[in-house]
C-alpha positions in Angstrom: 112.7 -3.9 28.4 113.5 -1.9 31.5 117.3 -1.0 32.5 116.9 -4.2 34.5 116.5 -6.3 31.5 113.1 -7.3 32.5 110.1 -7.4 30.1 107.3 -4.9 30.4 103.7 -5.5 29.7 101.6 -2.9 28.1 97.9 -3.1 28.1 96.2 -0.5 25.8 92.4 -0.3 26.5 89.5 1.7 25.3 88.5 4.6 27.4 85.1 5.1 25.6 84.5 1.6 26.5 85.1 1.9 30.2 87.8 -1.1 30.0 90.0 0.4 32.6 88.9 -2.1 35.4 89.4 -4.9 33.3 93.1 -3.8 32.2 93.8 -2.9 36.0 92.5 -6.4 37.1 94.7 -8.1 34.3 97.7 -6.1 35.2 97.3 -7.1 38.9 97.0 -10.7 37.8 100.3 -10.4 35.9 102.1 -8.6 38.6 101.0 -11.1 41.2 102.1 -14.1 39.1 105.3 -12.8 37.6 106.2 -10.3 40.1 110.1 -11.0 40.1 110.3 -11.5 36.4 108.5 -8.3 35.1 109.9 -4.6 34.6 106.5 -3.4 35.2 102.8 -3.5 33.6 101.8 -0.2 31.9 98.1 0.8 31.2 97.6 3.1 28.2 94.3 4.8 27.7 93.5 4.3 24.0 91.0 6.5 22.0 90.5 4.2 19.2 87.1 2.6 19.4 87.3 -1.0 20.9 91.0 -1.2 21.4 92.2 -3.8 24.0 95.7 -4.9 23.2 98.3 -6.6 25.3 102.1 -6.4 24.5 105.3 -8.0 26.1 107.7 -5.6 25.1 106.9 -4.6 21.5 105.5 -8.1 20.7 101.6 -8.2 20.3 100.3 -11.1 22.6 96.6 -10.3 22.7 94.3 -8.1 20.4 90.6 -8.2 21.3 89.3 -8.0 17.6 92.0 -10.4 16.2 91.6 -12.9 19.2 88.0 -12.7 19.5 87.2 -10.8 22.6 89.4 -10.7 26.0 91.5 -13.4 27.3 90.6 -15.4 30.3 93.4 -15.3 33.1 94.7 -18.8 32.2 95.2 -17.7 28.5 96.7 -14.4 29.3 99.1 -15.9 31.9 100.1 -18.6 29.4 100.8 -16.3 26.6 102.8 -13.8 28.8 104.6 -16.8 30.4 105.6 -18.1 26.8 107.4 -14.8 26.3 109.1 -14.4 29.4 109.9 -17.7 31.0 108.2 -20.7 29.3 109.4 -23.2 31.8 107.6 -21.3 34.8 105.1 -23.6 36.3 101.7 -21.5 36.7 100.4 -24.1 39.3 96.7 -25.0 39.3 96.4 -23.3 35.9 98.7 -25.7 34.4 96.7 -28.6 35.7 93.4 -29.9 34.3 90.0 -29.4 35.4 90.0 -32.8 36.9 92.2 -32.0 39.9 95.5 -33.6 38.4 
């Protein structure tokens, strides 16, 4: 957590796999959705083959190998929301594909 008491998301990505753009896109999505609730999003270049991890503070919320690939934006935002503000409405992401 930052001095403001807001949680920080850390995305560690494999540099050898060229996953910087994917990590940057996910950081942008999180900052746009949770802009007033996050103390920041940090991108960390990792040198371990195939690493892609997302932490909220020190809690692991996504790990590429454990969770079977990369999260889609809905899953990512849902997991982060669960750690920082479970009551927050994610708008269209919380509605079904049928246009509920």
